[in-house]
MARNU-876909 format. One record per residue (C-alpha): residue number from 1; residue in three letters; x, y, z. Coordinates in steps of 0.001 Angstrom, whole numbers, plus 524288, in hexadecimal, padded with zeros to 5 digits. Example, Ala and Ser with C-alpha at 12.3 -4.5 7.8 and 13.67 -1.06 7.14 Angstrom:
<rs>
(r 1,"Ala",(8300C,7EE6C,81E78));
(r 2,"Ser",(83566,7FBDC,81BE4));
</rs>
This chain:
<rs>
(r 1,"Met",(E49F0,17632,27377));
(r 2,"Pro",(E4B80,1754E,263EF));
(r 3,"Pro",(E4876,165CB,261C7));
(r 4,"Tyr",(E571A,1619E,25D1E));
(r 5,"Gln",(E5C30,163F5,26C58));
(r 6,"Arg",(E5D35,157D0,27548));
(r 7,"Ser",(E53C2,15622,280D6));
(r 8,"Tyr",(E544A,15927,28EA2));
(r 9,"Ser",(E6167,15385,29396));
(r 10,"Trp",(E6484,156C9,2A16D));
(r 11,"Gly",(E627D,14F9B,2AC77));
(r 12,"Glu",(E5F3B,150E9,2BA29));
(r 13,"Asn",(E6F97,153CD,2BCB8));
(r 14,"Glu",(E6FAB,15E45,2B466));
(r 15,"Ala",(E6286,16521,2B882));
(r 16,"Leu",(E670D,16436,2C72B));
(r 17,"Asp",(E734C,169FE,2C1CA));
(r 18,"Leu",(E6C13,17528,2BC07));
(r 19,"Leu",(E6299,1760C,2C785));
(r 20,"Gly",(E6F39,1760A,2D0F2));
(r 21,"Asp",(E74E2,18120,2CA5D));
(r 22,"Leu",(E6B13,1893E,2CAFD));
(r 23,"Thr",(E699C,18587,2D6F2));
(r 24,"Glu",(E7644,18AD7,2DAEE));
(r 25,"Ala",(E74FF,19514,2D31C));
(r 26,"Thr",(E680B,19AB9,2DC09));
(r 27,"Asp",(E6F38,1977C,2E7F1));
(r 28,"Asn",(E7B2F,1A04B,2E415));
(r 29,"Asp",(E731E,1A914,2DCC4));
(r 30,"Ser",(E7B0D,1A7CF,2D05C));
(r 31,"Pro",(E7953,1A622,2C264));
(r 32,"His",(E795B,1991E,2BD4A));
(r 33,"Phe",(E807F,1972E,2AE9A));
(r 34,"Ile",(E79F9,18C78,2A73E));
(r 35,"Gly",(E8013,18DAC,29C6A));
(r 36,"Ala",(E7CEB,191D9,28BB9));
(r 37,"Ile",(E6DD7,18FC4,2862E));
(r 38,"Val",(E6F04,18E57,2762E));
(r 39,"Leu",(E624D,19454,26F28));
(r 40,"Val",(E5F4C,195FD,263FF));
(r 41,"Asp",(E55CC,1A00C,25F29));
(r 42,"Gly",(E48B7,19945,25A87));
(r 43,"Ala",(E3F2F,19DCA,24FD4));
(r 44,"Glu",(E34E2,1A014,2591D));
(r 45,"Lys",(E38A2,1AE8C,25FA0));
(r 46,"Gly",(E3A5C,1AB93,26EDD));
(r 47,"Met",(E3FA7,19D8E,26AF2));
(r 48,"Val",(E4D08,1982E,26BC0));
(r 49,"Glu",(E5032,18A3A,26A5A));
(r 50,"Ile",(E5B34,185C9,27476));
(r 51,"Val",(E6824,17D72,26EB9));
(r 52,"Asp",(E6FD7,17E8C,27CC4));
(r 53,"Gly",(E6894,17E47,28837));
(r 54,"Gln",(E5D37,174A1,288E6));
(r 55,"Gln",(E6290,16CE9,29370));
(r 56,"Arg",(E6450,17A43,29D08));
(r 57,"Leu",(E585F,17EE4,298A7));
(r 58,"Thr",(E4EDB,172B2,2995A));
(r 59,"Thr",(E5505,1712D,2A7BE));
(r 60,"Leu",(E52EF,1818E,2ACAC));
(r 61,"Thr",(E4373,17FD5,2A6FB));
(r 62,"Ile",(E417C,171A2,2AFA5));
(r 63,"Leu",(E477C,177F2,2BAA2));
(r 64,"Leu",(E3E8F,18414,2BAA0));
(r 65,"Ala",(E3330,17C67,2B8D3));
(r 66,"Val",(E3717,1738B,2C465));
(r 67,"Leu",(E3ACB,1814F,2CB4A));
(r 68,"Arg",(E2BE6,186E7,2C6D2));
(r 69,"Asp",(E245F,17C51,2CAAD));
(r 70,"Leu",(E2A2C,17A8C,2D895));
(r 71,"Glu",(E274F,18AB2,2D89F));
(r 72,"Pro",(E1BEF,18D1E,2E1A8));
(r 73,"Asp",(E1764,19994,2DE46));
(r 74,"Pro",(E10A2,198D8,2D230));
(r 75,"Asp",(E1513,1A852,2CC18));
(r 76,"Gln",(E223C,1A4D9,2CDD9));
(r 77,"Ala",(E221B,195BB,2C639));
(r 78,"Ala",(E1ABD,19D0F,2BBD8));
(r 79,"Ala",(E266B,1A579,2BB99));
(r 80,"Ile",(E3056,19A27,2BBF8));
(r 81,"His",(E27E0,19451,2B2BD));
(r 82,"Ala",(E26EC,19EF2,2A8E4));
(r 83,"Leu",(E344A,19C54,2A707));
(r 84,"Ile",(E3017,18D61,2A188));
(r 85,"Ala",(E2459,19238,2987A));
(r 86,"Asp",(E2002,19EFC,292A9));
(r 87,"Gln",(E11A0,19DAE,29642));
(r 88,"Asp",(E1068,1AABF,28DF5));
(r 89,"Arg",(E1244,1A4DE,2820A));
(r 90,"Pro",(E0738,19BF4,27B1F));
(r 91,"Ile",(E0913,18EE1,27AF6));
(r 92,"Leu",(E0060,188B5,27394));
(r 93,"Gly",(E06FD,17FE8,268A1));
(r 94,"Glu",(E12C5,1863A,26E21));
(r 95,"Val",(E2009,18336,27587));
(r 96,"Ala",(E24F3,1909E,276D4));
(r 97,"Asn",(E1EEF,1929B,2820B));
(r 98,"Trp",(E280A,18A51,28953));
(r 99,"Arg",(E3757,190AA,28CB8));
(r 100,"Leu",(E3CC8,1832B,28842));
(r 101,"Thr",(E3820,179D8,27F2B));
(r 102,"Leu",(E3EF1,16D0C,27FA0));
(r 103,"Asn",(E3F87,1634C,27314));
(r 104,"Tyr",(E3418,15D31,26F6B));
(r 105,"Met",(E35C6,151ED,276DB));
(r 106,"Asp",(E37B7,15892,28280));
(r 107,"Gly",(E309A,164A0,2802A));
(r 108,"Ala",(E21F9,1615F,2866E));
(r 109,"Phe",(E24E7,157B6,28F7D));
(r 110,"Phe",(E2DCB,163D8,29571));
(r 111,"Arg",(E2296,16DF1,29401));
(r 112,"Asp",(E1AD8,16287,29CFC));
(r 113,"Thr",(E2358,15E13,2A62B));
(r 114,"Ile",(E2E11,16ABC,2AA2A));
(r 115,"Gln",(E28D6,1765A,2A3D3));
(r 116,"Arg",(E1935,175D5,2A8A0));
(r 117,"Pro",(E1717,17BB6,2B527));
(r 118,"Gly",(E1772,173E8,2BE6F));
(r 119,"Ala",(E1B6A,16790,2B729));
(r 120,"Thr",(E28B3,16470,2BEE8));
(r 121,"Arg",(E1ECD,16262,2CA4F));
(r 122,"Gly",(E18DC,15513,2C4DA));
(r 123,"Leu",(E2450,1500B,2BCB4));
(r 124,"Asp",(E20F2,141F7,2B6B1));
(r 125,"Thr",(E280D,135D8,2BEB8));
(r 126,"Glu",(E25D8,12D7E,2B273));
(r 127,"Arg",(E349C,12BDA,2AB84));
(r 128,"Asn",(E3394,1328E,29E1C));
(r 129,"Glu",(E396B,12C27,29147));
(r 130,"Ile",(E3EB3,1376B,28B9E));
(r 131,"Asp",(E4B63,13AA6,293D3));
(r 132,"Ser",(E4ACE,14995,2924A));
(r 133,"Gln",(E3ED8,149D9,2977D));
(r 134,"Gln",(E422A,14242,2A330));
(r 135,"Arg",(E4A73,14A9A,2A6EB));
(r 136,"Met",(E4534,1550B,2A814));
(r 137,"Val",(E3992,14F93,2B0A9));
(r 138,"Asp",(E46CE,14A77,2B8BF));
(r 139,"Asn",(E4E19,1566B,2B8B1));
(r 140,"Ala",(E4191,15EB6,2BC66));
(r 141,"Ala",(E3EB4,15462,2C6F2));
(r 142,"Val",(E4A68,15418,2CD31));
(r 143,"Met",(E4DD1,16687,2CD53));
(r 144,"Arg",(E3F03,164A0,2D1C2));
(r 145,"Lys",(E4542,15B2E,2DBFF));
(r 146,"Lys",(E4FA9,16417,2DF92));
(r 147,"Ile",(E48BC,171F5,2DEB6));
(r 148,"Lys",(E3E0D,16DD8,2E8AC));
(r 149,"Ser",(E4566,16F43,2F3AB));
(r 150,"Phe",(E49AA,17C05,2F033));
(r 151,"Ser",(E41A6,1881A,2F717));
(r 152,"Glu",(E39A1,190F5,2F036));
(r 153,"Glu",(E41FB,19B07,2F1AC));
(r 154,"Gln",(E4CA7,1924B,2EB70));
(r 155,"Arg",(E46A8,18E45,2E032));
(r 156,"Arg",(E426E,19B16,2DE09));
(r 157,"Lys",(E4FC2,19FD7,2DCFB));
(r 158,"Leu",(E54F8,19475,2D397));
(r 159,"Val",(E4A53,19813,2CAB6));
(r 160,"Asp",(E4F47,1A676,2CAC6));
(r 161,"Thr",(E5DC4,19E72,2C7DE));
(r 162,"Val",(E590B,19715,2BADF));
(r 163,"Val",(E5106,1A4AB,2B5CB));
(r 164,"Asn",(E5B35,1ADE3,2B8C1));
(r 165,"Gly",(E6771,1A942,2BC36));
(r 166,"Cys",(E6AD1,19FA3,2B1CD));
(r 167,"Ala",(E76A5,1A49C,2A9B8));
(r 168,"Leu",(E75AD,1A13E,29C1C));
(r 169,"Val",(E7CBA,1A22E,28E97));
(r 170,"Arg",(E7225,1A3F9,2850D));
(r 171,"Val",(E7627,19F88,275EA));
(r 172,"Val",(E6BF0,1A443,26C36));
(r 173,"Val",(E6EB4,1A0B4,25D6F));
(r 174,"Asn",(E668E,1A2A1,251EC));
(r 175,"Asp",(E65C1,19411,24D25));
(r 176,"Lys",(E6AA4,187D6,24F2D));
(r 177,"Asp",(E76A1,1851A,24B33));
(r 178,"Gln",(E7B30,18FD0,25220));
(r 179,"Gly",(E774E,189B0,25F94));
(r 180,"Phe",(E7B1D,17C76,25B12));
(r 181,"Lys",(E8A20,182F4,25A44));
(r 182,"Val",(E8762,18932,2678D));
(r 183,"Phe",(E82C3,17EFC,26CAC));
(r 184,"Arg",(E8E33,17664,26872));
(r 185,"Val",(E994D,17EDA,26E95));
(r 186,"Leu",(E916B,17DB3,27B31));
(r 187,"Asn",(E8E8C,16EF7,27CE8));
(r 188,"Thr",(E986F,16808,2735B));
(r 189,"Arg",(EA5E6,16C76,277FD));
(r 190,"Gly",(EAAF1,15EF6,28151));
(r 191,"Lys",(E9CEC,15940,28189));
(r 192,"Glu",(E9B01,14DF9,27F5A));
(r 193,"Pro",(E952E,148A1,27223));
(r 194,"Asp",(E86EF,14340,26F24));
(r 195,"Ala",(E84E3,137AD,2698F));
(r 196,"His",(E8325,13D18,25B34));
(r 197,"Asp",(E9027,1437C,25B5C));
(r 198,"Ile",(E96EA,135C2,25DFA));
(r 199,"Ile",(E90BB,1314A,25415));
(r 200,"Lys",(E9314,139A3,24A31));
(r 201,"Thr",(EA19C,13A61,24DEF));
(r 202,"Glu",(EA0A9,12B1E,24B63));
(r 203,"Leu",(E98F4,12E79,23F86));
(r 204,"Phe",(EA25A,13822,2394F));
(r 205,"Gln",(EADC1,12F04,23C5D));
(r 206,"Lys",(EA8D0,122CD,23718));
(r 207,"Ala",(EA4C2,12C20,22B09));
(r 208,"Arg",(EB6FB,12FF1,228A4));
(r 209,"Phe",(EAEC6,13DA4,22569));
(r 210,"Ser",(EB974,14833,21FD7));
(r 211,"Val",(EBA5B,15351,228C6));
(r 212,"Lys",(EB1B5,15B76,21CCF));
(r 213,"Glu",(EA7EF,1506D,21C8B));
(r 214,"Ala",(EA713,14EB8,22D76));
(r 215,"Asn",(EA3C8,15E2A,22CCA));
(r 216,"Ala",(E987C,15CD1,223F7));
(r 217,"Tyr",(E94DF,1514C,22C40));
(r 218,"Ala",(E9556,15871,238E7));
(r 219,"Glu",(E8C3C,164EC,2338A));
(r 220,"Arg",(E828A,15AF6,22F15));
(r 221,"Trp",(E84B7,152A5,23C38));
(r 222,"Ala",(E831B,15F6C,2436D));
(r 223,"Glu",(E7593,162FA,23C97));
(r 224,"His",(E6F72,15776,240EA));
(r 225,"Glu",(E72ED,159D2,24DD5));
(r 226,"Ala",(E6DFD,167A5,24E43));
(r 227,"Val",(E61C5,161D3,24880));
(r 228,"Leu",(E5FD8,1578B,25293));
(r 229,"Gly",(E6844,15C16,25EC2));
(r 230,"Gly",(E721D,15334,263E0));
(r 231,"Gly",(E676F,14BBA,26E30));
(r 232,"Ala",(E5E65,14830,26079));
(r 233,"Phe",(E6A7E,14662,25970));
(r 234,"Asp",(E6F19,13AC6,2621F));
(r 235,"Asp",(E5EDA,1359A,26262));
(r 236,"Leu",(E5F78,1344F,252F9));
(r 237,"Leu",(E6C36,12C16,25419));
(r 238,"Arg",(E6581,1234C,25E5B));
(r 239,"Gln",(E5936,12292,2561D));
(r 240,"Ile",(E63B3,11FC1,248A3));
(r 241,"Arg",(E6AA5,115D5,2514E));
(r 242,"Ala",(E5E49,10FB9,257A9));
(r 243,"Ile",(E590B,10D1C,246EF));
(r 244,"His",(E6466,1061C,245AA));
(r 245,"Asp",(E67F0,0FEC4,253EE));
(r 246,"Arg",(E5BC5,0F519,25929));
(r 247,"Ser",(E62AD,0F5D5,2643B));
(r 248,"Pro",(E67C2,104E8,2695A));
(r 249,"Lys",(E6B6C,1047A,2753E));
(r 250,"Gly",(E7804,10B84,27BCA));
(r 251,"Asp",(E813D,115A5,277C0));
(r 252,"Leu",(E7A8E,11E1E,26B16));
(r 253,"Val",(E888D,11EA9,264A1));
(r 254,"Ala",(E8CAD,11135,265C7));
(r 255,"Gly",(E7F2A,10D55,26134));
(r 256,"Phe",(E7EC2,117B5,256E9));
(r 257,"Gln",(E8CDE,11275,25288));
(r 258,"Lys",(E88CE,102F7,2530F));
(r 259,"Ala",(E7A0D,104CA,24C1B));
(r 260,"Val",(E7E35,10E89,243B9));
(r 261,"Leu",(E8A70,114C2,23F07));
(r 262,"Ser",(E8DED,106D0,23DE2));
(r 263,"Lys",(E84C4,103BB,23168));
(r 264,"Ile",(E8357,112A2,22B86));
(r 265,"Asp",(E8F07,11830,2237E));
(r 266,"Pro",(E9214,12557,22B3D));
(r 267,"Arg",(E8F9C,12DA5,21EF2));
(r 268,"Val",(E84A9,1273F,21BB9));
(r 269,"Phe",(E7CED,128AD,22988));
(r 270,"Leu",(E819E,1376E,2299C));
(r 271,"Asp",(E7DF0,13B6C,21B6E));
(r 272,"Asp",(E71CA,1339D,21CB0));
(r 273,"Val",(E6D0C,12B9E,227CC));
(r 274,"Leu",(E6EB6,137F5,2319B));
(r 275,"Pro",(E6866,142E6,2296F));
(r 276,"Asn",(E5C97,13978,2289D));
(r 277,"Tyr",(E5AC8,135A5,235A2));
(r 278,"Val",(E5C85,14507,23AE5));
(r 279,"Ser",(E5244,1479C,23225));
(r 280,"Ala",(E48CA,13F75,23719));
(r 281,"Tyr",(E4B75,13EB4,2454A));
(r 282,"Arg",(E483A,14CF7,243D0));
(r 283,"Gln",(E3CB5,14A76,23F77));
(r 284,"Ile",(E3967,13FA7,248C7));
(r 285,"Thr",(E3C7B,1492C,25584));
(r 286,"Thr",(E34CC,1547C,24F5B));
(r 287,"Ala",(E2AC2,14D08,247A5));
(r 288,"Lys",(E2E07,158D0,23CE7));
(r 289,"Val",(E2CC8,14F54,230D8));
(r 290,"Ala",(E2F06,1526E,223F1));
(r 291,"Asp",(E230D,1558B,2190C));
(r 292,"Ser",(E1D5B,14B49,214EC));
(r 293,"Pro",(E10B6,1449E,21436));
(r 294,"Asn",(E13C4,13B56,22068));
(r 295,"Ala",(E1807,148BE,22784));
(r 296,"Ser",(E0C7B,149B6,22FC0));
(r 297,"Leu",(E0943,13BE8,2342A));
(r 298,"Val",(E191F,13A4B,2365D));
(r 299,"Ala",(E19C4,1473B,23D14));
(r 300,"Asp",(E0E3B,1434A,247E9));
(r 301,"Lys",(E134D,136E6,2497A));
(r 302,"Leu",(E2042,13C38,24D06));
(r 303,"Asn",(E1AD0,144F1,255E8));
(r 304,"Gln",(E1220,13B24,25D1C));
(r 305,"Leu",(E1FB5,132AF,25DEA));
(r 306,"Arg",(E282E,13CDD,2630C));
(r 307,"Ala",(E1D4B,13F7B,26FFC));
(r 308,"Leu",(E218F,130A2,27454));
(r 309,"Glu",(E2C93,13128,27F07));
(r 310,"Gln",(E33E0,1263B,27856));
(r 311,"Gln",(E3A95,127F5,26B7D));
(r 312,"Ser",(E3EA7,119A7,2660B));
(r 313,"Trp",(E3382,11D84,25CA1));
(r 314,"Arg",(E3EE7,125C4,253DB));
(r 315,"Ala",(E475F,11B83,24E98));
(r 316,"Pro",(E3E69,11561,245FF));
(r 317,"Ala",(E37ED,1237A,242E2));
(r 318,"Leu",(E459A,12883,23F98));
(r 319,"Lys",(E49B2,11B93,236B1));
(r 320,"Phe",(E3AE7,11C85,230E8));
(r 321,"Leu",(E3E68,12BBA,22BDF));
(r 322,"Val",(E4D0F,12A73,2284E));
(r 323,"Glu",(E4972,11CEA,2210E));
(r 324,"Arg",(E3CE0,11F0D,21A96));
(r 325,"Gly",(E3849,12CA7,21D76));
(r 326,"Leu",(E2C12,13405,220BC));
(r 327,"Asp",(E2669,133B7,2123C));
(r 328,"Ser",(E2725,123F3,2123F));
(r 329,"Pro",(E19E3,11F81,211C3));
(r 330,"Leu",(E1B7D,11713,21F1B));
(r 331,"Ala",(E1EEF,120A8,227FB));
(r 332,"Pro",(E0FE1,126B2,22B42));
(r 333,"Glu",(E0E7E,1175C,22FD7));
(r 334,"Phe",(E1B3B,1163E,23469));
(r 335,"Phe",(E1A79,1242A,23E11));
(r 336,"Ser",(E0C9E,11F44,24182));
(r 337,"Arg",(E10A6,110B4,244BD));
(r 338,"Leu",(E1E3A,11970,24CA8));
(r 339,"Glu",(E1604,12026,254A2));
(r 340,"Arg",(E0D0F,116EB,25958));
(r 341,"Leu",(E17A1,10C12,25CC0));
(r 342,"Gly",(E1DF6,11862,263FC));
(r 343,"Tyr",(E13D4,11A06,26CF6));
(r 344,"Val",(E0E78,10BF4,26EBA));
(r 345,"Ile",(E1E04,109D3,272F0));
(r 346,"Gln",(E1C70,114A9,27AEF));
(r 347,"Leu",(E10B6,11149,281D3));
(r 348,"Ile",(E13B5,101C4,28557));
(r 349,"Val",(E2301,0FDEE,283C4));
(r 350,"His",(E29A3,1044D,28CE2));
(r 351,"Asp",(E3863,0FEAD,28B64));
(r 352,"Lys",(E40E3,107F0,281B5));
(r 353,"Asp",(E4956,0FD17,27CE1));
(r 354,"Gln",(E3B1E,0F5B4,27948));
(r 355,"Arg",(E368F,10309,272BB));
(r 356,"Asn",(E4208,10547,26D1D));
(r 357,"Lys",(E426D,0F740,265EC));
(r 358,"Arg",(E34E7,0FABE,260EC));
(r 359,"Phe",(E38B2,10539,25AD1));
(r 360,"Asn",(E44C7,0FDB7,25500));
(r 361,"Lys",(E3BD6,0F6B2,24D98));
(r 362,"Val",(E352C,10148,24832));
(r 363,"Ser",(E4234,104A9,24277));
(r 364,"Asp",(E462E,0F976,23C4E));
(r 365,"Ala",(E3A36,0F8AB,23509));
(r 366,"Val",(E3AC4,10592,22EDA));
(r 367,"Ser",(E4458,10110,22355));
(r 368,"Asn",(E38D9,0F54A,220EB));
(r 369,"Glu",(E2C42,0FAF3,21F86));
(r 370,"Arg",(E250A,0ED14,22009));
(r 371,"Thr",(E2A4F,0EAA5,22C75));
(r 372,"Leu",(E27CF,0F852,230A8));
(r 373,"Met",(E1961,0F7D0,22E76));
(r 374,"Ala",(E1775,0E90A,230CC));
(r 375,"Lys",(E0A5A,0E512,238DB));
(r 376,"Asn",(E13B5,0DDE7,24439));
(r 377,"Gly",(E205D,0EA21,240B8));
(r 378,"Pro",(E27F5,0F2BC,24804));
(r 379,"Phe",(E1BC4,0FABF,24C05));
(r 380,"Ala",(E1147,0EFC9,2504F));
(r 381,"Val",(E0AA4,0F236,25BE1));
(r 382,"Ser",(E06BD,0E54D,261C6));
(r 383,"Arg",(DFA9E,0E293,2671F));
(r 384,"Asp",(DFDDA,0E1C7,276C6));
(r 385,"Glu",(E0725,0EEFE,27438));
(r 386,"Ala",(DFA4E,0F428,26EFA));
(r 387,"Arg",(DF27C,0F01A,27ACB));
(r 388,"Lys",(DFD19,0F590,2836F));
(r 389,"Val",(DFD71,10353,27CDC));
(r 390,"Arg",(DEDCF,1012D,27ED4));
(r 391,"Glu",(DEFB3,0FF12,28DBA));
(r 392,"Arg",(DF9DC,10917,28F36));
(r 393,"Leu",(DF420,11602,28805));
(r 394,"Pro",(DE7F7,116E4,2937C));
(r 395,"Gly",(DF34A,11851,29F78));
(r 396,"Arg",(DFBFC,12309,2A330));
(r 397,"Phe",(E03A7,12A83,29D9F));
(r 398,"Ala",(E0F45,12BD8,2A5AE));
(r 399,"Thr",(E19B8,13649,2A0FF));
(r 400,"Phe",(E17DE,1446E,29928));
(r 401,"Gly",(E1DA6,13D70,28C26));
(r 402,"Gln",(E14D3,131A1,28D3F));
(r 403,"Arg",(E0758,13AFE,28E02));
(r 404,"Arg",(E0C43,146F6,28643));
(r 405,"Ala",(E0F80,139C6,27AC8));
(r 406,"Met",(E014D,13344,27C0D));
(r 407,"Ala",(DF9A1,141FA,27CB6));
(r 408,"Leu",(E0091,147AA,27012));
(r 409,"Arg",(DFD9A,139D6,26B55));
(r 410,"Leu",(DF1E9,13A20,26E24));
(r 411,"Asn",(DEF2A,149A4,2699E));
(r 412,"Ala",(DF2A6,140C1,25B40));
(r 413,"Ala",(DE8D8,1377D,25CCA));
(r 414,"Leu",(DDBEA,13DE2,26185));
(r 415,"Asp",(DD381,142AC,25624));
(r 416,"Gly",(DD7CD,15065,250BA));
(r 417,"Gly",(DE305,14F79,2590B));
(r 418,"Phe",(DF1A8,150B0,25369));
(r 419,"Thr",(DFE1A,14BD0,25731));
(r 420,"Ile",(E06E4,155F1,26008));
(r 421,"Pro",(E16EE,1585A,26077));
(r 422,"Pro",(E1BCA,154B8,26C31));
(r 423,"Glu",(E23B6,16126,26D6B));
(r 424,"Ser",(E14EE,16905,26D86));
(r 425,"Asp",(E1108,16EFD,2798E));
(r 426,"Ala",(E061B,165D6,279B7));
(r 427,"Thr",(E04EA,15F36,28753));
(r 428,"Val",(DFDA1,154D7,28ECC));
(r 429,"Glu",(DF2D7,15945,29736));
(r 430,"His",(DEDF9,15008,2A1F7));
(r 431,"Val",(DDF98,1549C,2A61B));
(r 432,"Leu",(DE120,14D95,2B0D7));
(r 433,"Pro",(DEAF6,153B6,2B798));
(r 434,"Arg",(DF6D5,14BA2,2BB3C));
(r 435,"Asn",(DF77C,15129,2C8CF));
(r 436,"Val",(DEB1D,15620,2CF08));
(r 437,"His",(DEB14,15D2C,2DB6B));
(r 438,"Glu",(DE1FF,15A40,2E5D3));
(r 439,"Asp",(DDA38,165F9,2E42F));
(r 440,"Ser",(DD883,16315,2D550));
(r 441,"His",(DC8DC,160EB,2CEDD));
(r 442,"Trp",(DD0C4,15565,2C8D6));
(r 443,"Met",(DCE42,14FA3,2D622));
(r 444,"Ile",(DC104,14F27,2D478));
(r 445,"Thr",(DC04E,14772,2C7D3));
(r 446,"Trp",(DCD64,140C4,2C83E));
(r 447,"Pro",(DCCE6,13C3A,2D90E));
(r 448,"Asp",(DD489,1301F,2D668));
(r 449,"Pro",(DE363,1328A,2D5E6));
(r 450,"Ala",(DE5AA,123D8,2D06F));
(r 451,"Lys",(DDCD7,128A2,2C5E1));
(r 452,"Arg",(DE240,133B2,2C2E6));
(r 453,"Arg",(DEFD7,12E90,2C4C4));
(r 454,"Glu",(DEB33,12575,2B929));
(r 455,"Gln",(DE4CD,12D64,2AF78));
(r 456,"Cys",(DEC5B,139B1,2AF12));
(r 457,"Asp",(DF6EC,135F3,2A663));
(r 458,"Thr",(DEE19,12D14,29D34));
(r 459,"Leu",(DEB82,12F75,2913C));
(r 460,"Gly",(DDB5F,13561,29220));
(r 461,"Asn",(DE0A3,13FDD,29AD0));
(r 462,"Phe",(DEBFC,1476C,292F6));
(r 463,"Val",(DE761,15225,2882E));
(r 464,"Leu",(DF1D6,15B25,281AC));
(r 465,"Leu",(DF404,16A37,283A7));
(r 466,"Thr",(DFE7F,17489,281B8));
(r 467,"Asn",(E05BE,174C3,28C89));
(r 468,"Lys",(E0359,1812D,291A7));
(r 469,"Val",(DF225,17D1E,29270));
(r 470,"Asn",(DF984,1714B,29896));
(r 471,"Gln",(DFDD1,17BC3,2A387));
(r 472,"Arg",(DEFC1,181AA,2A57B));
(r 473,"Ala",(DE80B,17584,2A548));
(r 474,"Asp",(DF0F8,16E54,2AE49));
(r 475,"Arg",(DE83C,1698B,2BB30));
(r 476,"Leu",(DDA32,1709A,2B81A));
(r 477,"Asp",(DCFD4,16A5D,2B956));
(r 478,"Tyr",(DCA32,1625C,2AC57));
(r 479,"Arg",(DBFF9,16D51,2A7A4));
(r 480,"Ala",(DC960,178D3,2A986));
(r 481,"Lys",(DD4AC,170FA,2A28E));
(r 482,"Lys",(DCAB3,16EB2,2968C));
(r 483,"Glu",(DC935,17EC0,2979B));
(r 484,"Val",(DD6FA,17EB2,296A1));
(r 485,"Tyr",(DD7E6,17549,28B8B));
(r 486,"Phe",(DCEB8,17993,28456));
(r 487,"Asn",(DCD7A,18803,2854F));
(r 488,"Gly",(DD817,18CF6,27F41));
(r 489,"Gly",(DE05E,18386,283FA));
(r 490,"Gly",(DE3AE,17B8B,276F6));
(r 491,"Gly",(DE09C,16DE7,27AA8));
(r 492,"Ala",(DD5B4,16DF9,26F80));
(r 493,"Asp",(DE48E,16DB4,2684F));
(r 494,"Phe",(DE681,160F4,26EE9));
(r 495,"Ala",(DDD80,15341,269EB));
(r 496,"Leu",(DE024,14EB3,276EB));
(r 497,"Thr",(DDAF8,15A04,27CEF));
(r 498,"Arg",(DCE9D,15C4A,27446));
(r 499,"Asp",(DCBC8,14DA5,277FC));
(r 500,"Leu",(DC6B9,15223,28496));
(r 501,"Met",(DBF37,15D12,28151));
(r 502,"Asp",(DB373,15989,2829B));
(r 503,"Gln",(DB70E,151FC,29073));
(r 504,"Asp",(DAE00,157FD,29C50));
(r 505,"Ala",(DB567,1503F,2A7B0));
(r 506,"Trp",(DC1DE,14AE1,2AA0D));
(r 507,"Thr",(DC25B,13F08,2B12D));
(r 508,"Pro",(DC80A,13246,2B2F1));
(r 509,"Glu",(DBE34,12AB3,2A9C3));
(r 510,"Val",(DBF2F,134D5,2A2EB));
(r 511,"Val",(DCE32,134CE,29F96));
(r 512,"Arg",(DCDBE,126EE,2A037));
(r 513,"Lys",(DC521,1263A,2937E));
(r 514,"Arg",(DCC05,12F38,28C41));
(r 515,"Thr",(DD8F3,126ED,2905E));
(r 516,"Glu",(DD3C6,11C13,289ED));
(r 517,"Arg",(DCD6C,123A0,27DD1));
(r 518,"Leu",(DDBD2,129ED,27B55));
(r 519,"Ala",(DE266,11C88,27C90));
(r 520,"Asp",(DD974,116DD,27274));
(r 521,"Ile",(DDBAB,12216,268F8));
(r 522,"Leu",(DE95B,12005,26BB9));
(r 523,"Ala",(DE87B,1104C,269D2));
(r 524,"Ala",(DDF8F,111D5,25D55));
(r 525,"Glu",(DEB4F,11C28,2577D));
(r 526,"Trp",(DF5A7,1111D,25B3A));
(r 527,"Asn",(DEBA2,10596,25463));
(r 528,"Leu",(DEE11,0FF0C,2609A));
(r 529,"Thr",(DDEC0,0FB45,263EE));
</rs>
């Protein structure tokens, strides 16, 4: 999935509609036509980018994962999994192992929660702040509930329908421009326009363009849309609105017209403002920043922020890059403080409106250096907030997004560690497994279910591995896990995993002390001690 594509948007109704169509086709022994899939030949042999078809392919993958995890025969389950991941290709440092890889926001979550063998048997019950990821969980759960009532024979016939009975039109083009042309023909005839399309119309009308001017500006607008993708373009406009509107609630189009278009000349916006914001938006959503003495540090901080579940930090980051730029002497300090504030707020501020207010204060102060960097300025963390963070760090991290963000951040904070981009194949391995079998060796060292539940999702129980190695380690006992981690498993590549290289046993006391030590490291990293 190319980075400019929007995230997963199908809900339970669409997922069940697809399942219903496939079930009907199975019962009638007939094919099911799923429409056109538009692909762009990738630079790497055997790889293609999806221009159109993401929702269907993602939902089909979720369906296959559910069918795999309900299949009692290991060989049959492995055959289904082969449609989800190519186990014969090396994965270390790569994502090509997976048949389908989503964008950076959802890719790692999709691997851990859906694609990994057995993943859909233990779906998170905690609500996820990222809508696209919650939809994946909801759709997997609703399809699992439906399919669980099928007989083994019915489920296997359904697998055969998915594999051999789905007819489609496969359109492969040589470049993105051709892909977008095909996409528009297939998808925009009679389609309700996106917010950015309506805003574009408002801008063009206010500018009173000639026909020639309108054509030229329309081409530039299309270039921005091709670079970002429709969903990301809407999000960019939402961030620009947030910068100009202290309480950005309600409809994006109406709010943008009132907060932005009423204050900025449309030609100035199209010529000067929008191109700068498009460039800045690409930098903050990819962490691929322009070459600069500050580039390495800013890229690290952006990658750490990108791992967070909440995204309110984007507006001040955008405003800083547009108004002051990456070469500003303030850039290292600004992004370091923004990263700290981002984690503090995610850890202790649960109300979305309150989060937005905190970041709005940062945006408001970007133009005034004295206010921005003041001791009691918008980046300030009060003693009470620091105390709450210190109390929160040793606790449980209930959702996938929380666990992964904290593990990646710890890897950067430890000696010899480094910042890992959130789209990497690094996954969180629970040393003490989240689900322990009654006959497992873990029952000897962890007999108390309350302690297992309490400490399993704490910092001290986390290491990082590539997904393939994580699958191999899974529910092994501690010594066997260490063999997997450090004898060809790549665990030594991650500081968070190397951290337990000399640890001989894995007991509740060991995890408690490691949790406290790692929490202290993060508190010191964020100057909260």
